[in-house]
Structure formats: C-alpha cells, structure tokens
A tleap script that builds the chain and sets N, CA, C and O, in Angstrom:
source leaprc.protein.ff14SB
mol = sequence {
  NMET ALA ILE LEU PHE ALA VAL SER THR CYS
  PHE GLN PHE ASN ASP PRO ASP TRP TYR PHE
  TRP ILE PRO LEU TYR THR SER ALA CYS VAL
  VAL ASN LEU VAL GLU MET ASN SER ARG ILE
  ARG LYS LEU ALA LYS ILE ALA PHE TRP LEU
  GLY ALA PHE LEU PHE VAL LYS VAL VAL MET
  GLU ASP CYS LEU ASN GLY ILE VAL GLY ILE
  TRP SER LEU ASP MET ARG GLU ARG VAL VAL
  ARG GLU LYS PHE GLY SER GLY LEU VAL ILE
  CYS SER MET PHE LEU GLN LEU GLU TYR SER
  CYS TYR PRO ASP TYR PRO SER ARG LEU PRO
  ARG TYR GLY PRO PRO ILE LEU VAL CYS VAL
  ALA TYR GLY LEU SER PHE GLY PHE PHE VAL
  PHE HIE ARG SER GLU MET ARG CTYR
}
set mol.1.N position { 0.849 -1.137 -0.005 }
set mol.1.CA position { 0.029 0.005 -0.008 }
set mol.1.C position { 0.832 1.264 -0.044 }
set mol.1.O position { 0.439 2.265 -0.644 }
set mol.2.N position { 2.021 1.198 0.639 }
set mol.2.CA position { 2.853 2.267 0.699 }
set mol.2.C position { 3.335 2.785 -0.719 }
set mol.2.O position { 3.476 3.978 -0.986 }
set mol.3.N position { 3.556 1.796 -1.546 }
set mol.3.CA position { 3.995 2.243 -3.027 }
set mol.3.C position { 2.746 2.873 -3.676 }
set mol.3.O position { 2.876 3.922 -4.308 }
set mol.4.N position { 1.612 2.315 -3.557 }
set mol.4.CA position { 0.457 2.946 -4.202 }
set mol.4.C position { 0.174 4.385 -3.631 }
set mol.4.O position { -0.173 5.295 -4.384 }
set mol.5.N position { 0.329 4.557 -2.302 }
set mol.5.CA position { 0.136 5.857 -1.781 }
set mol.5.C position { 1.247 6.845 -2.237 }
set mol.5.O position { 0.990 8.023 -2.485 }
set mol.6.N position { 2.453 6.331 -2.334 }
set mol.6.CA position { 3.607 7.210 -2.832 }
set mol.6.C position { 3.280 7.648 -4.263 }
set mol.6.O position { 3.396 8.833 -4.577 }
set mol.7.N position { 2.883 6.740 -5.118 }
set mol.7.CA position { 2.556 7.108 -6.460 }
set mol.7.C position { 1.373 8.041 -6.573 }
set mol.7.O position { 1.357 8.954 -7.398 }
set mol.8.N position { 0.394 7.804 -5.744 }
set mol.8.CA position { -0.774 8.654 -5.670 }
set mol.8.C position { -0.409 10.095 -5.198 }
set mol.8.O position { -1.048 11.062 -5.614 }
set mol.9.N position { 0.557 10.215 -4.384 }
set mol.9.CA position { 1.119 11.521 -3.936 }
set mol.9.C position { 1.647 12.294 -5.095 }
set mol.9.O position { 1.357 13.479 -5.259 }
set mol.10.N position { 2.465 11.590 -5.943 }
set mol.10.CA position { 3.080 12.144 -7.117 }
set mol.10.C position { 2.029 12.692 -8.117 }
set mol.10.O position { 2.237 13.722 -8.758 }
set mol.11.N position { 0.929 11.987 -8.221 }
set mol.11.CA position { -0.131 12.391 -9.186 }
set mol.11.C position { -0.941 13.644 -8.761 }
set mol.11.O position { -1.675 14.250 -9.542 }
set mol.12.N position { -0.756 13.980 -7.487 }
set mol.12.CA position { -1.595 15.161 -6.974 }
set mol.12.C position { -0.950 16.533 -7.239 }
set mol.12.O position { -1.586 17.534 -6.909 }
set mol.13.N position { 0.215 16.653 -7.786 }
set mol.13.CA position { 0.883 17.991 -7.917 }
set mol.13.C position { 0.141 18.865 -8.917 }
set mol.13.O position { 0.278 20.088 -8.879 }
set mol.14.N position { -0.645 18.268 -9.815 }
set mol.14.CA position { -1.433 19.123 -10.763 }
set mol.14.C position { -2.905 19.198 -10.423 }
set mol.14.O position { -3.727 19.646 -11.223 }
set mol.15.N position { -3.218 18.755 -9.230 }
set mol.15.CA position { -4.597 18.806 -8.735 }
set mol.15.C position { -4.905 20.204 -8.162 }
set mol.15.O position { -4.084 20.803 -7.468 }
set mol.16.N position { -6.050 20.675 -8.458 }
set mol.16.CA position { -6.446 22.054 -7.880 }
set mol.16.C position { -6.330 22.081 -6.295 }
set mol.16.O position { -5.852 23.051 -5.707 }
set mol.17.N position { -6.773 21.015 -5.685 }
set mol.17.CA position { -6.816 20.984 -4.268 }
set mol.17.C position { -5.750 20.047 -3.773 }
set mol.17.O position { -6.046 19.224 -2.908 }
set mol.18.N position { -4.529 20.113 -4.260 }
set mol.18.CA position { -3.386 19.327 -3.857 }
set mol.18.C position { -3.092 19.369 -2.425 }
set mol.18.O position { -2.626 18.384 -1.851 }
set mol.19.N position { -3.369 20.574 -1.768 }
set mol.19.CA position { -3.067 20.758 -0.372 }
set mol.19.C position { -3.801 19.813 0.600 }
set mol.19.O position { -3.392 19.629 1.746 }
set mol.20.N position { -4.934 19.206 0.082 }
set mol.20.CA position { -5.659 18.194 0.849 }
set mol.20.C position { -4.996 16.801 0.542 }
set mol.20.O position { -4.718 16.034 1.464 }
set mol.21.N position { -4.778 16.529 -0.623 }
set mol.21.CA position { -4.490 15.095 -1.060 }
set mol.21.C position { -2.955 14.745 -0.875 }
set mol.21.O position { -2.644 13.598 -0.552 }
set mol.22.N position { -2.069 15.645 -1.061 }
set mol.22.CA position { -0.656 15.361 -0.803 }
set mol.22.C position { -0.389 14.988 0.680 }
set mol.22.O position { 0.330 14.020 0.929 }
set mol.23.N position { -0.937 15.715 1.658 }
set mol.23.CA position { -0.733 15.262 3.059 }
set mol.23.C position { -1.364 13.919 3.250 }
set mol.23.O position { -0.747 13.034 3.843 }
set mol.24.N position { -2.560 13.730 2.775 }
set mol.24.CA position { -3.272 12.496 3.040 }
set mol.24.C position { -2.480 11.307 2.542 }
set mol.24.O position { -2.229 10.361 3.289 }
set mol.25.N position { -2.075 11.356 1.244 }
set mol.25.CA position { -1.385 10.214 0.653 }
set mol.25.C position { 0.077 10.006 1.276 }
set mol.25.O position { 0.562 8.888 1.449 }
set mol.26.N position { 0.708 11.174 1.587 }
set mol.26.CA position { 1.997 11.030 2.080 }
set mol.26.C position { 1.971 10.487 3.493 }
set mol.26.O position { 2.824 9.668 3.836 }
set mol.27.N position { 1.030 10.906 4.330 }
set mol.27.CA position { 0.922 10.305 5.743 }
set mol.27.C position { 0.476 8.835 5.599 }
set mol.27.O position { 0.932 8.009 6.390 }
set mol.28.N position { -0.333 8.485 4.698 }
set mol.28.CA position { -0.760 7.039 4.580 }
set mol.28.C position { 0.460 6.177 4.116 }
set mol.28.O position { 0.640 5.033 4.532 }
set mol.29.N position { 1.253 6.780 3.260 }
set mol.29.CA position { 2.491 6.027 2.836 }
set mol.29.C position { 3.471 5.841 4.008 }
set mol.29.O position { 4.076 4.778 4.149 }
set mol.30.N position { 3.628 6.907 4.869 }
set mol.30.CA position { 4.554 6.739 5.959 }
set mol.30.C position { 4.047 5.750 6.940 }
set mol.30.O position { 4.822 4.936 7.443 }
set mol.31.N position { 2.784 5.777 7.239 }
set mol.31.CA position { 2.150 4.895 8.084 }
set mol.31.C position { 2.393 3.395 7.744 }
set mol.31.O position { 2.726 2.552 8.577 }
set mol.32.N position { 2.191 3.172 6.453 }
set mol.32.CA position { 2.363 1.804 5.914 }
set mol.32.C position { 3.849 1.406 5.791 }
set mol.32.O position { 4.168 0.221 5.692 }
set mol.33.N position { 4.686 2.327 5.796 }
set mol.33.CA position { 6.172 2.011 5.623 }
set mol.33.C position { 6.861 1.765 6.966 }
set mol.33.O position { 7.736 0.903 7.036 }
set mol.34.N position { 6.523 2.448 7.982 }
set mol.34.CA position { 7.337 2.269 9.200 }
set mol.34.C position { 6.601 1.494 10.323 }
set mol.34.O position { 5.380 1.340 10.284 }
set mol.35.N position { 7.361 1.021 11.305 }
set mol.35.CA position { 6.763 0.297 12.364 }
set mol.35.C position { 5.945 1.219 13.196 }
set mol.35.O position { 6.326 2.372 13.403 }
set mol.36.N position { 4.801 0.737 13.693 }
set mol.36.CA position { 3.934 1.502 14.493 }
set mol.36.C position { 4.442 1.837 15.866 }
set mol.36.O position { 4.845 0.934 16.600 }
set mol.37.N position { 4.443 3.067 16.240 }
set mol.37.CA position { 4.763 3.563 17.546 }
set mol.37.C position { 3.813 4.661 17.915 }
set mol.37.O position { 2.910 4.916 17.117 }
set mol.38.N position { 3.904 5.309 18.979 }
set mol.38.CA position { 2.876 6.292 19.371 }
set mol.38.C position { 2.814 7.414 18.447 }
set mol.38.O position { 1.708 7.904 18.220 }
set mol.39.N position { 3.911 7.916 17.851 }
set mol.39.CA position { 3.828 9.059 16.905 }
set mol.39.C position { 3.196 8.657 15.635 }
set mol.39.O position { 2.381 9.400 15.088 }
set mol.40.N position { 3.554 7.444 15.110 }
set mol.40.CA position { 3.029 6.904 13.884 }
set mol.40.C position { 1.457 6.640 14.123 }
set mol.40.O position { 0.632 6.893 13.245 }
set mol.41.N position { 1.145 6.167 15.247 }
set mol.41.CA position { -0.335 5.899 15.583 }
set mol.41.C position { -1.075 7.224 15.531 }
set mol.41.O position { -2.218 7.234 15.074 }
set mol.42.N position { -0.508 8.342 15.964 }
set mol.42.CA position { -1.136 9.645 15.911 }
set mol.42.C position { -1.292 10.081 14.407 }
set mol.42.O position { -2.316 10.602 13.963 }
set mol.43.N position { -0.230 9.824 13.718 }
set mol.43.CA position { -0.267 10.138 12.255 }
set mol.43.C position { -1.345 9.295 11.542 }
set mol.43.O position { -2.030 9.784 10.644 }
set mol.44.N position { -1.486 7.988 11.968 }
set mol.44.CA position { -2.486 7.183 11.304 }
set mol.44.C position { -3.909 7.713 11.611 }
set mol.44.O position { -4.791 7.731 10.752 }
set mol.45.N position { -4.084 8.147 12.893 }
set mol.45.CA position { -5.415 8.702 13.252 }
set mol.45.C position { -5.710 9.949 12.486 }
set mol.45.O position { -6.845 10.147 12.053 }
set mol.46.N position { -4.694 10.833 12.293 }
set mol.46.CA position { -4.880 12.029 11.575 }
set mol.46.C position { -5.239 11.769 10.099 }
set mol.46.O position { -6.123 12.401 9.520 }
set mol.47.N position { -4.491 10.791 9.518 }
set mol.47.CA position { -4.726 10.296 8.178 }
set mol.47.C position { -6.107 9.748 8.034 }
set mol.47.O position { -6.778 10.010 7.036 }
set mol.48.N position { -6.544 9.009 8.984 }
set mol.48.CA position { -7.950 8.321 8.979 }
set mol.48.C position { -8.926 9.492 8.922 }
set mol.48.O position { -9.749 9.534 8.008 }
set mol.49.N position { -8.877 10.445 9.853 }
set mol.49.CA position { -9.843 11.486 9.908 }
set mol.49.C position { -9.777 12.446 8.740 }
set mol.49.O position { -10.809 12.977 8.331 }
set mol.50.N position { -8.641 12.677 8.209 }
set mol.50.CA position { -8.548 13.511 6.997 }
set mol.50.C position { -9.122 12.773 5.826 }
set mol.50.O position { -9.832 13.364 5.012 }
set mol.51.N position { -8.827 11.457 5.713 }
set mol.51.CA position { -9.449 10.639 4.666 }
set mol.51.C position { -10.947 10.747 4.792 }
set mol.51.O position { -11.615 11.032 3.799 }
set mol.52.N position { -11.539 10.520 6.033 }
set mol.52.CA position { -12.979 10.643 6.203 }
set mol.52.C position { -13.582 11.987 5.777 }
set mol.52.O position { -14.632 12.077 5.140 }
set mol.53.N position { -12.862 12.990 6.166 }
set mol.53.CA position { -13.290 14.346 5.720 }
set mol.53.C position { -13.263 14.532 4.216 }
set mol.53.O position { -14.182 15.127 3.655 }
set mol.54.N position { -12.279 14.060 3.581 }
set mol.54.CA position { -12.115 14.218 2.068 }
set mol.54.C position { -13.171 13.334 1.495 }
set mol.54.O position { -13.811 13.732 0.522 }
set mol.55.N position { -13.405 12.149 2.031 }
set mol.55.CA position { -14.467 11.197 1.452 }
set mol.55.C position { -15.806 11.927 1.429 }
set mol.55.O position { -16.527 11.950 0.432 }
set mol.56.N position { -16.117 12.564 2.668 }
set mol.56.CA position { -17.516 13.232 2.742 }
set mol.56.C position { -17.484 14.417 1.838 }
set mol.56.O position { -18.513 14.681 1.215 }
set mol.57.N position { -16.391 15.186 1.686 }
set mol.57.CA position { -16.262 16.318 0.813 }
set mol.57.C position { -16.584 15.860 -0.670 }
set mol.57.O position { -17.335 16.523 -1.386 }
set mol.58.N position { -16.025 14.786 -1.057 }
set mol.58.CA position { -16.090 14.347 -2.452 }
set mol.58.C position { -17.578 13.790 -2.673 }
set mol.58.O position { -18.203 14.028 -3.706 }
set mol.59.N position { -18.036 13.112 -1.729 }
set mol.59.CA position { -19.465 12.599 -1.897 }
set mol.59.C position { -20.404 13.782 -1.956 }
set mol.59.O position { -21.299 13.783 -2.801 }
set mol.60.N position { -20.261 14.763 -1.135 }
set mol.60.CA position { -21.121 15.941 -1.169 }
set mol.60.C position { -21.008 16.668 -2.481 }
set mol.60.O position { -22.008 17.102 -3.053 }
set mol.61.N position { -19.810 16.797 -2.949 }
set mol.61.CA position { -19.561 17.502 -4.312 }
set mol.61.C position { -20.272 16.649 -5.414 }
set mol.61.O position { -20.912 17.188 -6.317 }
set mol.62.N position { -20.140 15.383 -5.306 }
set mol.62.CA position { -20.748 14.512 -6.393 }
set mol.62.C position { -22.302 14.593 -6.236 }
set mol.62.O position { -22.973 14.739 -7.258 }
set mol.63.N position { -22.916 14.505 -5.009 }
set mol.63.CA position { -24.330 14.570 -4.862 }
set mol.63.C position { -24.875 16.006 -5.251 }
set mol.63.O position { -25.921 16.086 -5.895 }
set mol.64.N position { -24.186 17.128 -4.873 }
set mol.64.CA position { -24.659 18.394 -5.141 }
set mol.64.C position { -24.656 18.716 -6.658 }
set mol.64.O position { -25.569 19.332 -7.208 }
set mol.65.N position { -23.525 18.237 -7.303 }
set mol.65.CA position { -23.406 18.484 -8.724 }
set mol.65.C position { -23.994 17.479 -9.644 }
set mol.65.O position { -24.047 17.681 -10.857 }
set mol.66.N position { -24.459 16.343 -9.052 }
set mol.66.CA position { -25.023 15.235 -9.817 }
set mol.66.C position { -24.008 14.677 -10.898 }
set mol.66.O position { -24.412 14.485 -12.045 }
set mol.67.N position { -22.790 14.433 -10.573 }
set mol.67.CA position { -21.827 14.062 -11.480 }
set mol.67.C position { -21.994 12.552 -11.945 }
set mol.67.O position { -22.202 12.274 -13.126 }
set mol.68.N position { -21.892 11.594 -10.946 }
set mol.68.CA position { -21.938 10.224 -11.372 }
set mol.68.C position { -22.773 9.379 -10.368 }
set mol.68.O position { -23.187 8.277 -10.727 }
set mol.69.N position { -23.022 9.834 -9.180 }
set mol.69.CA position { -23.746 9.020 -8.210 }
set mol.69.C position { -22.767 8.493 -7.249 }
set mol.69.O position { -21.583 8.353 -7.555 }
set mol.70.N position { -23.266 8.183 -6.036 }
set mol.70.CA position { -22.469 7.732 -4.933 }
set mol.70.C position { -21.838 6.351 -5.153 }
set mol.70.O position { -20.731 6.104 -4.675 }
set mol.71.N position { -22.525 5.442 -5.873 }
set mol.71.CA position { -22.040 4.110 -6.017 }
set mol.71.C position { -21.301 3.829 -7.313 }
set mol.71.O position { -20.936 2.684 -7.579 }
set mol.72.N position { -21.083 4.812 -8.089 }
set mol.72.CA position { -20.424 4.723 -9.341 }
set mol.72.C position { -18.951 4.316 -9.255 }
set mol.72.O position { -18.232 4.852 -8.411 }
set mol.73.N position { -18.485 3.415 -10.071 }
set mol.73.CA position { -17.095 2.980 -10.130 }
set mol.73.C position { -16.427 3.432 -11.482 }
set mol.73.O position { -15.414 2.903 -11.939 }
set mol.74.N position { -17.119 4.485 -12.077 }
set mol.74.CA position { -16.473 4.954 -13.326 }
set mol.74.C position { -15.208 5.781 -13.016 }
set mol.74.O position { -15.287 6.977 -12.738 }
set mol.75.N position { -14.037 5.109 -13.073 }
set mol.75.CA position { -12.812 5.714 -12.646 }
set mol.75.C position { -12.348 6.813 -13.677 }
set mol.75.O position { -11.270 7.378 -13.493 }
set mol.76.N position { -13.107 7.112 -14.710 }
set mol.76.CA position { -12.752 8.209 -15.583 }
set mol.76.C position { -13.083 9.516 -14.959 }
set mol.76.O position { -12.489 10.530 -15.326 }
set mol.77.N position { -14.064 9.555 -13.969 }
set mol.77.CA position { -14.441 10.790 -13.297 }
set mol.77.C position { -13.530 11.081 -12.112 }
set mol.77.O position { -13.171 10.169 -11.367 }
set mol.78.N position { -13.174 12.271 -11.944 }
set mol.78.CA position { -12.326 12.709 -10.895 }
set mol.78.C position { -12.941 12.351 -9.512 }
set mol.78.O position { -12.237 11.836 -8.643 }
set mol.79.N position { -14.231 12.621 -9.318 }
set mol.79.CA position { -14.781 12.448 -7.984 }
set mol.79.C position { -14.767 11.030 -7.583 }
set mol.79.O position { -14.657 10.751 -6.389 }
set mol.80.N position { -14.876 10.033 -8.556 }
set mol.80.CA position { -14.803 8.669 -8.275 }
set mol.80.C position { -13.416 8.302 -7.880 }
set mol.80.O position { -13.241 7.557 -6.915 }
set mol.81.N position { -12.398 8.790 -8.581 }
set mol.81.CA position { -11.055 8.468 -8.192 }
set mol.81.C position { -10.719 9.014 -6.792 }
set mol.81.O position { -10.021 8.375 -6.005 }
set mol.82.N position { -11.226 10.182 -6.523 }
set mol.82.CA position { -10.953 10.748 -5.164 }
set mol.82.C position { -11.716 10.013 -4.096 }
set mol.82.O position { -11.214 9.875 -2.980 }
set mol.83.N position { -12.913 9.533 -4.386 }
set mol.83.CA position { -13.665 8.740 -3.397 }
set mol.83.C position { -12.861 7.463 -3.182 }
set mol.83.O position { -12.700 7.037 -2.038 }
set mol.84.N position { -12.362 6.853 -4.215 }
set mol.84.CA position { -11.601 5.628 -4.130 }
set mol.84.C position { -10.374 5.784 -3.328 }
set mol.84.O position { -10.039 4.975 -2.463 }
set mol.85.N position { -9.689 6.883 -3.648 }
set mol.85.CA position { -8.395 7.133 -2.903 }
set mol.85.C position { -8.538 7.350 -1.465 }
set mol.85.O position { -7.784 6.844 -0.634 }
set mol.86.N position { -9.654 8.217 -1.153 }
set mol.86.CA position { -9.827 8.455 0.320 }
set mol.86.C position { -10.425 7.268 0.958 }
set mol.86.O position { -10.244 7.090 2.163 }
set mol.87.N position { -11.090 6.478 0.290 }
set mol.87.CA position { -11.677 5.199 0.797 }
set mol.87.C position { -10.544 4.206 1.117 }
set mol.87.O position { -10.543 3.550 2.159 }
set mol.88.N position { -9.614 4.123 0.216 }
set mol.88.CA position { -8.453 3.282 0.498 }
set mol.88.C position { -7.607 3.712 1.730 }
set mol.88.O position { -7.147 2.879 2.511 }
set mol.89.N position { -7.422 5.050 1.868 }
set mol.89.CA position { -6.766 5.535 3.040 }
set mol.89.C position { -7.490 5.243 4.274 }
set mol.89.O position { -6.874 4.823 5.254 }
set mol.90.N position { -8.794 5.439 4.301 }
set mol.90.CA position { -9.591 5.119 5.517 }
set mol.90.C position { -9.442 3.623 5.808 }
set mol.90.O position { -9.153 3.300 6.960 }
set mol.91.N position { -9.607 2.706 4.899 }
set mol.91.CA position { -9.536 1.277 5.143 }
set mol.91.C position { -8.077 0.892 5.636 }
set mol.91.O position { -7.894 0.119 6.576 }
set mol.92.N position { -7.079 1.483 4.938 }
set mol.92.CA position { -5.724 1.106 5.399 }
set mol.92.C position { -5.394 1.628 6.755 }
set mol.92.O position { -4.746 0.940 7.544 }
set mol.93.N position { -5.810 2.801 7.044 }
set mol.93.CA position { -5.488 3.361 8.404 }
set mol.93.C position { -6.301 2.597 9.439 }
set mol.93.O position { -5.773 2.340 10.520 }
set mol.94.N position { -7.524 2.224 9.188 }
set mol.94.CA position { -8.324 1.462 10.074 }
set mol.94.C position { -7.635 0.083 10.338 }
set mol.94.O position { -7.558 -0.342 11.490 }
set mol.95.N position { -7.161 -0.580 9.333 }
set mol.95.CA position { -6.484 -1.914 9.532 }
set mol.95.C position { -5.193 -1.740 10.275 }
set mol.95.O position { -4.872 -2.584 11.111 }
set mol.96.N position { -4.427 -0.698 10.025 }
set mol.96.CA position { -3.179 -0.338 10.691 }
set mol.96.C position { -3.454 -0.100 12.199 }
set mol.96.O position { -2.810 -0.670 13.079 }
set mol.97.N position { -4.395 0.730 12.420 }
set mol.97.CA position { -4.744 1.027 13.890 }
set mol.97.C position { -5.271 -0.239 14.576 }
set mol.97.O position { -4.874 -0.526 15.706 }
set mol.98.N position { -6.139 -0.989 13.935 }
set mol.98.CA position { -6.629 -2.181 14.533 }
set mol.98.C position { -5.606 -3.191 14.839 }
set mol.98.O position { -5.670 -3.836 15.885 }
set mol.99.N position { -4.632 -3.368 13.951 }
set mol.99.CA position { -3.578 -4.329 14.167 }
set mol.99.C position { -2.646 -3.858 15.236 }
set mol.99.O position { -2.125 -4.672 15.998 }
set mol.100.N position { -2.422 -2.603 15.319 }
set mol.100.CA position { -1.429 -2.032 16.356 }
set mol.100.C position { -2.101 -2.161 17.680 }
set mol.100.O position { -1.374 -2.323 18.661 }
set mol.101.N position { -3.421 -2.110 17.840 }
set mol.101.CA position { -3.960 -2.261 19.208 }
set mol.101.C position { -4.095 -3.729 19.602 }
set mol.101.O position { -3.975 -4.053 20.783 }
set mol.102.N position { -4.338 -4.607 18.665 }
set mol.102.CA position { -4.461 -6.072 19.031 }
set mol.102.C position { -3.720 -6.944 18.028 }
set mol.102.O position { -4.314 -7.603 17.174 }
set mol.103.N position { -2.377 -6.921 18.167 }
set mol.103.CA position { -1.512 -7.724 17.319 }
set mol.103.C position { -1.783 -9.233 17.303 }
set mol.103.O position { -1.538 -9.916 16.308 }
set mol.104.N position { -2.300 -9.734 18.441 }
set mol.104.CA position { -2.558 -11.144 18.597 }
set mol.104.C position { -4.127 -11.388 18.507 }
set mol.104.O position { -4.648 -12.378 19.019 }
set mol.105.N position { -4.802 -10.470 17.857 }
set mol.105.CA position { -6.319 -10.489 17.828 }
set mol.105.C position { -6.677 -11.698 16.993 }
set mol.105.O position { -6.112 -11.918 15.922 }
set mol.106.N position { -7.663 -12.515 17.515 }
set mol.106.CA position { -8.033 -13.776 16.822 }
set mol.106.C position { -8.824 -13.454 15.495 }
set mol.106.O position { -8.995 -14.347 14.665 }
set mol.107.N position { -9.271 -12.264 15.311 }
set mol.107.CA position { -10.098 -11.979 14.083 }
set mol.107.C position { -9.122 -12.078 12.893 }
set mol.107.O position { -7.923 -11.830 13.022 }
set mol.108.N position { -9.649 -12.425 11.809 }
set mol.108.CA position { -9.002 -12.608 10.527 }
set mol.108.C position { -8.791 -11.196 9.768 }
set mol.108.O position { -7.982 -11.062 8.849 }
set mol.109.N position { -9.598 -10.178 10.251 }
set mol.109.CA position { -9.545 -8.907 9.620 }
set mol.109.C position { -8.124 -8.295 9.580 }
set mol.109.O position { -7.619 -7.955 8.510 }
set mol.110.N position { -7.498 -8.164 10.750 }
set mol.110.CA position { -6.116 -7.508 10.647 }
set mol.110.C position { -5.102 -8.325 9.985 }
set mol.110.O position { -4.072 -7.807 9.552 }
set mol.111.N position { -5.349 -9.624 9.881 }
set mol.111.CA position { -4.368 -10.579 9.226 }
set mol.111.C position { -4.553 -10.621 7.672 }
set mol.111.O position { -3.601 -10.565 6.893 }
set mol.112.N position { -5.798 -10.719 7.312 }
set mol.112.CA position { -6.124 -10.867 5.810 }
set mol.112.C position { -6.609 -9.578 5.172 }
set mol.112.O position { -6.690 -9.501 3.946 }
set mol.113.N position { -6.938 -8.548 5.974 }
set mol.113.CA position { -7.486 -7.333 5.406 }
set mol.113.C position { -6.451 -6.571 4.543 }
set mol.113.O position { -6.787 -6.168 3.429 }
set mol.114.N position { -5.251 -6.368 5.002 }
set mol.114.CA position { -4.260 -5.590 4.192 }
set mol.114.C position { -3.983 -6.310 2.815 }
set mol.114.O position { -3.957 -5.658 1.771 }
set mol.115.N position { -3.782 -7.641 2.843 }
set mol.115.CA position { -3.522 -8.251 1.457 }
set mol.115.C position { -4.738 -8.099 0.551 }
set mol.115.O position { -4.568 -7.838 -0.640 }
set mol.116.N position { -5.955 -8.250 1.061 }
set mol.116.CA position { -7.139 -8.061 0.208 }
set mol.116.C position { -7.211 -6.679 -0.268 }
set mol.116.O position { -7.520 -6.441 -1.436 }
set mol.117.N position { -6.931 -5.718 0.611 }
set mol.117.CA position { -6.970 -4.302 0.265 }
set mol.117.C position { -5.996 -3.934 -0.814 }
set mol.117.O position { -6.290 -3.123 -1.691 }
set mol.118.N position { -4.775 -4.568 -0.741 }
set mol.118.CA position { -3.743 -4.352 -1.763 }
set mol.118.C position { -4.233 -4.882 -3.076 }
set mol.118.O position { -4.160 -4.171 -4.079 }
set mol.119.N position { -4.727 -6.087 -3.123 }
set mol.119.CA position { -5.269 -6.756 -4.430 }
set mol.119.C position { -6.382 -5.866 -4.953 }
set mol.119.O position { -6.348 -5.563 -6.146 }
set mol.120.N position { -7.329 -5.432 -4.214 }
set mol.120.CA position { -8.365 -4.566 -4.699 }
set mol.120.C position { -7.784 -3.240 -5.268 }
set mol.120.O position { -8.132 -2.855 -6.384 }
set mol.121.N position { -6.923 -2.558 -4.528 }
set mol.121.CA position { -6.429 -1.311 -4.948 }
set mol.121.C position { -5.624 -1.425 -6.220 }
set mol.121.O position { -5.850 -0.694 -7.184 }
set mol.122.N position { -4.660 -2.372 -6.212 }
set mol.122.CA position { -3.885 -2.567 -7.455 }
set mol.122.C position { -4.652 -3.072 -8.687 }
set mol.122.O position { -4.379 -2.716 -9.834 }
set mol.123.N position { -5.612 -3.910 -8.367 }
set mol.123.CA position { -6.423 -4.442 -9.447 }
set mol.123.C position { -7.218 -3.304 -10.103 }
set mol.123.O position { -7.141 -3.126 -11.319 }
set mol.124.N position { -8.004 -2.510 -9.292 }
set mol.124.CA position { -8.709 -1.383 -9.846 }
set mol.124.C position { -7.804 -0.346 -10.502 }
set mol.124.O position { -8.126 0.161 -11.576 }
set mol.125.N position { -6.658 -0.018 -9.858 }
set mol.125.CA position { -5.798 0.996 -10.446 }
set mol.125.C position { -5.220 0.518 -11.697 }
set mol.125.O position { -5.146 1.300 -12.644 }
set mol.126.N position { -4.761 -0.796 -11.812 }
set mol.126.CA position { -4.236 -1.367 -12.997 }
set mol.126.C position { -5.339 -1.321 -14.104 }
set mol.126.O position { -5.044 -0.866 -15.209 }
set mol.127.N position { -6.506 -1.742 -13.863 }
set mol.127.CA position { -7.566 -1.814 -14.799 }
set mol.127.C position { -7.864 -0.369 -15.376 }
set mol.127.O position { -8.032 -0.161 -16.577 }
set mol.128.N position { -7.911 0.572 -14.430 }
set mol.128.CA position { -8.125 1.970 -14.889 }
set mol.128.C position { -7.069 2.485 -15.829 }
set mol.128.O position { -7.372 3.027 -16.893 }
set mol.129.N position { -5.805 2.310 -15.424 }
set mol.129.CA position { -4.690 2.822 -16.264 }
set mol.129.C position { -4.509 2.078 -17.576 }
set mol.129.O position { -4.039 2.669 -18.548 }
set mol.130.N position { -4.856 0.832 -17.635 }
set mol.130.CA position { -4.743 0.067 -18.882 }
set mol.130.C position { -5.874 0.373 -19.830 }
set mol.130.O position { -5.676 0.549 -21.033 }
set mol.131.N position { -7.134 0.438 -19.235 }
set mol.131.CA position { -8.321 0.449 -20.153 }
set mol.131.C position { -8.926 1.867 -20.299 }
set mol.131.O position { -9.535 2.155 -21.329 }
set mol.132.N position { -8.775 2.749 -19.306 }
set mol.132.CA position { -9.513 4.020 -19.343 }
set mol.132.C position { -8.664 5.235 -19.206 }
set mol.132.O position { -9.234 6.324 -19.134 }
set mol.133.N position { -7.353 5.169 -19.161 }
set mol.133.CA position { -6.486 6.280 -18.884 }
set mol.133.C position { -6.733 7.365 -19.952 }
set mol.133.O position { -6.831 8.545 -19.615 }
set mol.134.N position { -6.835 6.972 -21.243 }
set mol.134.CA position { -7.038 7.954 -22.354 }
set mol.134.C position { -8.357 8.707 -22.221 }
set mol.134.O position { -8.489 9.825 -22.718 }
set mol.135.N position { -9.326 8.100 -21.557 }
set mol.135.CA position { -10.726 8.656 -21.556 }
set mol.135.C position { -10.957 9.473 -20.254 }
set mol.135.O position { -12.067 9.932 -19.988 }
set mol.136.N position { -9.899 9.636 -19.471 }
set mol.136.CA position { -10.071 10.304 -18.147 }
set mol.136.C position { -10.506 11.745 -18.221 }
set mol.136.O position { -9.974 12.536 -18.999 }
set mol.137.N position { -11.514 12.085 -17.372 }
set mol.137.CA position { -12.028 13.463 -17.320 }
set mol.137.C position { -11.551 14.111 -15.950 }
set mol.137.O position { -11.508 13.496 -14.885 }
set mol.138.N position { -11.227 15.332 -16.115 }
set mol.138.CA position { -10.795 16.111 -14.870 }
set mol.138.C position { -11.900 16.914 -14.366 }
set mol.138.O position { -11.748 17.615 -13.365 }
savepdb mol mol.pdb
quit
C-alpha cells in the first residue's frame, strides 16, 4: 500500500486541491512504511480522519453537482477516483490502527485485510490505467 500511496502523492501535484491530497497520501504512505509507535499511531489517526473528511467532501460534491452518483465505479471521473483514494486511506488506516491495538487478535480482519486491500487497490488501479486512462475526465 505504501507504494500505491507514494505514487498517488506524485499524481496530486497538478490537482487544484493538492493541499488536501498530498498530506493525505504522504501520511498514509509513511504509516504503511514504518513500524507503528505512538507518533505513527497519531499520524495514522490524523490520516484516517483527513481521509474521512475528504471522502465526505467528495461525496457531497458529487451529490450536489450530480456528477456520477455515490455508487459509481467509473474511474474516468475525478470524484470517483478521489472517493476511491480516500476510501483506500480510510480502510488502510483502520487496519493499521486495529492491528497495532490487537496484534494477537483472533479476528482474521487484521491478518487478511491488508492483502485483500492491496489486491483490490492494485487491481482497480491497473484496470483503470490500462483500459480508461485515455478517456479520463478532470
């Protein structure tokens, strides 16, 4: 996930609201790269809440402007890509925080959640860049 968040950070430099997205993806990258301690745990919480804020912002923008609808997976639209990105950060930070609290937790979520999240994230990202990159709308 750290690699995906690092690449996502690089793509935000031409975004009109880059000042939201670069800190979000950078902090998510750092949390996924380093071992969890109290400072990284605080960073993970900040990234979680920033991701939640941006998810709500994008959903509201989509609903108010009637762009594609809340359940759309049309990655050609900017709001869908931003929803997907903030959702990935929320899920990743949740899993990181959950695992740091209960490393020996008997649930399968902290153990199998991150690999599943990586497969979904890379699968959708790869599919988008291979099949729809040329049709992307800003």
